[in-house]
Structures are given as structure tokens and as C-alpha cells.
MARBAZA-651449 format. One line per field, with one value per residue (C-alpha): residue in one letter; x, y, z. Coordinates in steps of 0.05 Angstrom, whole numbers. Example, Ala and Ser with C-alpha at 12.3 -4.5 7.8 and 13.67 -1.06 7.14 Angstrom:
! MARBAZA-651449
drennu	a | s
xx	246 | 273
yy	-90 | -21
zz	156 | 143
This chain:
! MARBAZA-651449
drennu	a | g | g | p | g | g | k | a | p | p | a | v | e | e | k | p | k | a | t | k | d | q | m | e | k | r | i | v | s | t | l | e | e | y | v | e | i | k | e | l | t | e | v | t | m | t | l | t | e | m | g | s | k | e | c | f | p | h | v | a | f | k | c | f | e | m | s | v | e | k | p | k | h | t | a | p | l | v | k | l | l | g | d | l | v | d | a | k | t | l | s | k | k | e | v | e | g | g | s | e | e | y | l | e | i | l | e | d | m | i | m | d | f | p | s | a | p | r | v | a | a | q | l | v | v | g | g | l | k | s | g | l | y | s | w | a | w | l | k | s | v | g | d | k | y | w | k | e | s | g | y | a | g | k | f | l | g | l | v | l | k | e | t | v | e | r | l | g | v | q | e | a | r | a | s | w | s | s | s | g | v | s | l | p | d | f | g | v | t | d | e | a | k | f | i | e | t | n | s | l | d | k | l | m | p | l | p | q | v | r | a | k | v | a | a | m | v | a | a | g | a | s | d | e | e | l | i | a | w | i | d | s | a | v | g | r | a | d | v | d | r | d | v | s | r | c | i | a | g | i | v | v | r | h | a | c | q | e | a | g | g | a | a | g | l | a | a | a | n | p | e | a | e | l | r | a | d | p | t | a | v | k | l | k | e | a | l | e | k | r | k | v | l | l | k | t | y | m | e | k | e | c | d | q | a | f | a | l | f | e | m | q | e | i | s | q | e | l | q | h | p | p | d | l | l | a | n | i | f | t | i | l | y | d | v | e | v | v | e | e | k | a | c | e | d | w | r | n | p | p | d | n | r | h | h | f | l | v | a | a | r | e | k | f | a | p | r | e | n | i | d | a | r | k | q | c | i | k | f | f | n | w | l | d | t | a | g | e
xx	-443 | -501 | -555 | -605 | -631 | -570 | -595 | -547 | -562 | -594 | -544 | -541 | -558 | -508 | -539 | -533 | -483 | -517 | -509 | -473 | -539 | -567 | -506 | -509 | -583 | -569 | -514 | -563 | -617 | -565 | -538 | -609 | -622 | -556 | -570 | -633 | -608 | -532 | -518 | -449 | -459 | -514 | -471 | -412 | -455 | -485 | -418 | -388 | -446 | -439 | -383 | -352 | -316 | -332 | -381 | -345 | -323 | -397 | -405 | -363 | -397 | -466 | -442 | -425 | -490 | -534 | -498 | -508 | -581 | -590 | -532 | -554 | -527 | -456 | -427 | -454 | -433 | -362 | -359 | -386 | -331 | -278 | -308 | -311 | -238 | -218 | -256 | -220 | -287 | -268 | -198 | -175 | -164 | -237 | -260 | -215 | -239 | -313 | -301 | -261 | -318 | -366 | -318 | -309 | -382 | -384 | -386 | -445 | -483 | -482 | -542 | -588 | -553 | -520 | -493 | -459 | -388 | -394 | -422 | -370 | -316 | -344 | -338 | -267 | -247 | -277 | -237 | -173 | -183 | -195 | -139 | -183 | -156 | -92 | -79 | -37 | -98 | -140 | -86 | -89 | -164 | -154 | -100 | -146 | -212 | -207 | -143 | -177 | -236 | -192 | -241 | -185 | -169 | -242 | -255 | -190 | -214 | -278 | -238 | -190 | -247 | -281 | -215 | -208 | -280 | -276 | -205 | -189 | -134 | -74 | -92 | -114 | -48 | -8 | -47 | -36 | 37 | 55 | 16 | 73 | 29 | 21 | -30 | 3 | -6 | -81 | -73 | -73 | -32 | -49 | -41 | -58 | -123 | -139 | -129 | -172 | -228 | -233 | -223 | -162 | -120 | -119 | -98 | -47 | -26 | 44 | 28 | -13 | 37 | 96 | 65 | 34 | 90 | 142 | 102 | 93 | 166 | 187 | 139 | 170 | 111 | 124 | 131 | 65 | 29 | 59 | 41 | -30 | -39 | -8 | -51 | -113 | -98 | -69 | -84 | -29 | -42 | -41 | 26 | 67 | 141 | 131 | 99 | 151 | 207 | 174 | 170 | 243 | 264 | 228 | 259 | 330 | 326 | 304 | 360 | 410 | 385 | 393 | 463 | 485 | 450 | 487 | 542 | 555 | 555 | 601 | 652 | 655 | 724 | 732 | 787 | 743 | 719 | 646 | 601 | 660 | 651 | 608 | 558 | 551 | 539 | 483 | 455 | 452 | 418 | 364 | 352 | 350 | 291 | 253 | 271 | 202 | 169 | 219 | 215 | 139 | 136 | 201 | 191 | 205 | 277 | 256 | 223 | 286 | 329 | 280 | 284 | 360 | 354 | 321 | 384 | 425 | 380 | 389 | 464 | 461 | 416 | 468 | 524 | 554 | 582 | 641 | 618 | 545 | 516 | 562 | 542 | 467 | 473 | 513 | 465 | 403 | 437 | 458 | 387 | 361 | 319 | 354 | 383 | 448 | 410 | 375 | 442 | 469 | 407 | 416 | 489 | 472 | 397 | 378 | 355 | 313 | 269 | 246 | 251 | 229 | 299 | 331 | 282 | 299 | 373 | 361 | 329 | 400 | 452 | 505 | 558 | 515 | 507 | 581 | 595 | 543 | 575 | 643 | 614 | 592 | 658 | 672 | 605 | 611 | 683 | 661 | 601 | 646 | 693 | 637 | 609 | 674
yy	999 | 961 | 917 | 932 | 1002 | 1023 | 995 | 960 | 888 | 879 | 867 | 796 | 797 | 758 | 705 | 727 | 686 | 637 | 652 | 604 | 583 | 569 | 528 | 487 | 473 | 451 | 404 | 374 | 362 | 332 | 284 | 264 | 248 | 210 | 161 | 142 | 136 | 130 | 174 | 205 | 249 | 289 | 305 | 324 | 369 | 404 | 419 | 441 | 489 | 524 | 568 | 570 | 519 | 556 | 504 | 442 | 420 | 420 | 357 | 317 | 349 | 329 | 259 | 251 | 283 | 242 | 177 | 190 | 204 | 144 | 94 | 56 | 114 | 107 | 60 | 96 | 164 | 140 | 114 | 180 | 220 | 174 | 179 | 255 | 258 | 209 | 251 | 313 | 346 | 351 | 354 | 312 | 377 | 396 | 327 | 331 | 401 | 382 | 317 | 354 | 405 | 349 | 312 | 376 | 371 | 296 | 294 | 341 | 295 | 235 | 260 | 260 | 204 | 154 | 115 | 177 | 158 | 88 | 113 | 168 | 115 | 74 | 134 | 147 | 75 | 77 | 139 | 108 | 48 | 90 | 140 | 199 | 204 | 184 | 164 | 227 | 268 | 233 | 249 | 323 | 323 | 295 | 347 | 404 | 385 | 328 | 339 | 369 | 321 | 260 | 237 | 224 | 157 | 136 | 152 | 118 | 54 | 56 | 68 | 11 | -37 | -17 | -24 | -96 | -113 | -80 | -98 | -161 | -169 | -173 | -113 | -73 | -88 | -68 | -3 | 15 | -7 | 35 | 96 | 131 | 145 | 109 | 101 | 154 | 203 | 198 | 207 | 133 | 124 | 52 | 13 | -55 | -29 | 6 | -59 | -98 | -46 | -43 | -118 | -106 | -166 | -192 | -125 | -109 | -176 | -156 | -134 | -196 | -242 | -211 | -219 | -288 | -322 | -295 | -322 | -390 | -395 | -377 | -429 | -483 | -493 | -540 | -517 | -552 | -513 | -448 | -460 | -479 | -414 | -370 | -402 | -392 | -321 | -293 | -344 | -380 | -341 | -275 | -284 | -231 | -214 | -169 | -225 | -277 | -229 | -218 | -293 | -303 | -247 | -277 | -345 | -319 | -272 | -330 | -373 | -319 | -320 | -395 | -388 | -344 | -277 | -212 | -227 | -298 | -280 | -222 | -270 | -313 | -325 | -280 | -327 | -388 | -420 | -412 | -459 | -476 | -429 | -460 | -403 | -420 | -493 | -474 | -425 | -480 | -528 | -476 | -457 | -528 | -540 | -485 | -500 | -527 | -463 | -418 | -457 | -456 | -380 | -365 | -404 | -346 | -324 | -251 | -262 | -297 | -237 | -189 | -230 | -226 | -152 | -171 | -213 | -150 | -112 | -167 | -164 | -88 | -93 | -139 | -91 | -138 | -198 | -231 | -269 | -271 | -246 | -292 | -352 | -336 | -332 | -397 | -435 | -411 | -433 | -500 | -517 | -496 | -438 | -387 | -397 | -370 | -321 | -292 | -279 | -246 | -202 | -181 | -163 | -126 | -112 | -111 | -45 | -77 | -122 | -130 | -56 | -69 | -98 | -32 | 3 | -46 | -32 | 43 | 39 | 28 | 83 | 73 | 60 | 6 | -30 | -28 | -56 | -112 | -134 | -135 | -179 | -229 | -234 | -304 | -329 | -302 | -326 | -395 | -392 | -373 | -431 | -481 | -463 | -477
zz	-927 | -898 | -926 | -981 | -977 | -938 | -872 | -825 | -807 | -739 | -683 | -657 | -584 | -541 | -499 | -426 | -387 | -339 | -266 | -220 | -190 | -259 | -280 | -216 | -227 | -298 | -273 | -223 | -276 | -324 | -271 | -252 | -325 | -330 | -274 | -311 | -383 | -373 | -433 | -428 | -490 | -457 | -397 | -441 | -484 | -424 | -394 | -461 | -475 | -408 | -434 | -365 | -322 | -258 | -235 | -261 | -191 | -173 | -216 | -167 | -107 | -134 | -149 | -75 | -53 | -100 | -81 | -7 | -17 | -63 | -56 | -118 | -159 | -131 | -183 | -245 | -218 | -203 | -274 | -300 | -266 | -295 | -364 | -361 | -341 | -395 | -446 | -419 | -405 | -331 | -302 | -243 | -205 | -215 | -192 | -131 | -115 | -116 | -79 | -26 | -19 | -1 | 45 | 84 | 107 | 112 | 188 | 187 | 140 | 187 | 227 | 167 | 128 | 175 | 115 | 86 | 108 | 79 | 13 | 9 | 22 | -36 | -82 | -59 | -71 | -140 | -154 | -126 | -171 | -233 | -218 | -202 | -132 | -95 | -24 | -17 | -38 | 16 | 67 | 46 | 57 | 127 | 142 | 120 | 152 | 202 | 241 | 302 | 304 | 291 | 237 | 186 | 218 | 222 | 149 | 128 | 163 | 120 | 57 | 71 | 85 | 21 | -16 | 7 | -11 | -80 | -101 | -62 | -10 | -57 | -101 | -40 | -5 | -67 | -72 | 1 | 4 | -57 | -32 | 2 | 63 | 129 | 185 | 229 | 171 | 185 | 260 | 278 | 341 | 359 | 295 | 325 | 353 | 287 | 248 | 297 | 300 | 224 | 213 | 170 | 191 | 120 | 91 | 145 | 174 | 198 | 269 | 282 | 248 | 283 | 352 | 343 | 305 | 353 | 412 | 378 | 359 | 430 | 458 | 413 | 366 | 308 | 237 | 221 | 276 | 253 | 180 | 200 | 239 | 184 | 130 | 172 | 194 | 129 | 75 | 37 | -27 | 10 | 44 | 7 | 10 | 71 | 110 | 89 | 107 | 175 | 187 | 167 | 213 | 273 | 261 | 251 | 311 | 355 | 327 | 344 | 415 | 418 | 390 | 448 | 439 | 427 | 477 | 454 | 380 | 392 | 422 | 359 | 329 | 267 | 242 | 242 | 177 | 157 | 198 | 245 | 304 | 360 | 353 | 278 | 296 | 344 | 293 | 241 | 289 | 305 | 232 | 207 | 254 | 218 | 146 | 128 | 154 | 117 | 52 | 53 | 50 | 13 | -51 | -99 | -110 | -107 | -39 | -14 | -36 | -1 | 63 | 62 | 75 | 141 | 156 | 143 | 192 | 245 | 239 | 246 | 308 | 340 | 322 | 270 | 308 | 272 | 210 | 234 | 168 | 127 | 169 | 165 | 89 | 87 | 131 | 94 | 30 | 59 | 82 | 13 | 39 | -7 | -76 | -104 | -149 | -88 | -54 | -117 | -122 | -50 | -64 | -129 | -135 | -209 | -239 | -293 | -249 | -177 | -163 | -91 | -79 | -97 | -51 | 5 | -3 | -4 | 65 | 91 | 89 | 34 | 87 | 119 | 52 | 40 | 109 | 100 | 34 | 68 | 124 | 71 | 34 | 63 | 40 | -31 | -38 | -16 | -63 | -122 | -105 | -96 | -164 | -201
């Protein structure tokens, strides 16, 4: 055996494994080169040649650090992280780990870099948009590192402001509403103050709308005045189904008060025909005055169906006065605020579209939904007959 002359070939010396410090330095130099030439291949090659993933989370850590030191690098470095995950060079878990490592020391960085929180928020929003992070992940960071200091709420405010600026109101609102987390999850105890402090009225208009519209309705403001305020405060295009449901709820609650309140409605005659009881007559008078307001913000059939779950909630709050829910449905149908399809979608939310209607129904207990449908039997029997 062996080579010519019976000599064994020289042993190939294994290249010594780089130390953690050496790998981190190589990552830094590679990222510094990337922000200049924007060449993804070079970064991918560097990470692949390391032979160890031990320092891969450091890529995300350095992206935060470099962005804070030079904010102009924020956008390209966010893109780089997304590209590396898409190429399966880095995993989301590695990106989250390195990001979390930096966010842990974020409060300490403010002294040297006052803009650090804002820049870090921009990175987080970029990651939320590209799917690198989730709102639940951000909550977990707050739970781990900022619970005692109360910083979770402050940083959330920055992230939400950046979300609105980067994504626009509607996309930002959709992202937050589907997140599965809430302001109290980040230690926010006074939601109205949080919204005001962070100028988030457009993103989270409900507290402001609820208070102002209720006050204006109680004071007898006209529909035109109410519409003018809502359009100014929220923006016509940004009035979503939650806001329209809130407006409808305020109007119908006030109408119920004008029709006699809980005591007067409870005394209604259960044997009376729809619209015939004196409380139903008063209810119709009150709601007819507000039909312009309601129709303005409930144009879509799906939004109408969603608002009908608020009617169900109102009936439940008042402990189900006789025929109240049936009369509300009837009157809203009579004044052309809700369409027949909306009523049917409330009764049987479709599984193949408008999944938010299924979610709205599931917020009630099964027994409550059964009882609500029973309370509307008169209305649906009349509707079936009227359609023949």
C-alpha cells in the first residue's frame, strides 16, 4: 500500500475550526461589505463556509446594532434578513434569537444612541411586514425583559406608530387586529391615554369614536354633524367594520333608551305583532332619525351582518326584552339599513367567506346564539312570507 516507493501520501491537515470570536468578526466584516455593495451571494457564501451555525443569531444582532449606529442601513439590513431566511441560509428562530438578544439591551443603548428605540422599532416593523417576526413574538420579548421596567408598552407605542407610517392605516389595523394580542398584554392599563400619547387615533379609533359619538348622539347632534366629525377624526375610507359596528351600537342603545329603557322594553307585549308594541313604535321613530348616519357607514352587506351581532349583544345586555331583537332587525330592514342577505349571514354565518362573521358568532356561548335566533323567529318568519 502507499504511493510510489511505498511511501504513504501526506496526511491532509484539517483546517482548524474558527472560534466564536473569529466567526462573529467575520460576520461583522461581511455585513459591512453588504451595506456597501448589496451582494447577497457574498453573505450567503460566508455563512455557508463557517461550518457551524453557532453564531448565526449574531447576524440579526449585528443588523440591529449597525442600524442603530447608522440608521441609513436599516432598510437594506431588514431586506437582507428576509432574503437570508427565504434562501434558508438563516432560520426564523435564529433571526428571532439574535433580535431578542439586542432588544434585551435596548434600554441601555438609549444613553449613547437616543434614536435606538425608534430605529429598533423600524427593524421590527420591517420584520413584521416580511413575516420574520410576529406580534406574539414581540409580546414574549416584553414578557422576558421589560415587565419590571414597564418598557414593553413604550416600545409597542413606537412599533405601532412605525407600522402606521410604513403600512398605512388600513393594513396596520388589519395586522394588529389579527395579531391575537392586545394592549394590556404589553402592560398598558390606560388604553385611551396610550392611544393619545402615541397619536394612534387613526389606528385605534374605537375609544375616541365610542366616547365622542355617544356624547354627540346624546346631545342631539344631527346626522350631518356626526358624519362630518367621523370623517374628520377617522377618515371615510378608514372606517372599518369595527368602527361601523360601534356606531350602530351607540345609535341603537340610545334608541332603546328613548323607547323606554330596560324597564319599558321589558314590559312590551310578547303577543304583539312586529312593529305594533308602543316600545317598537318609539324604537322605529328613534332609528329612522339616524338612518342616514347608519347607511353611510354600513354600505357593505358583510358590515351590516357584523353589526347585527352588536344588536344581539344589546339584547343580551338588556336581558332579552320581549321581541326586542326581532323588532330591531325589522326596523333596520324597514329603513333599508340592513339587507336580507346580511340578516341571513347573521343567522348562519358562511364558512366559505367573511370568516370574521363566524368569529363574531363564536364570541357568544352556543346557548346564547340559539336563544338569539329564537328571539328573531318572528322577523325571519315575516321575512320569508314577505319574499313569497
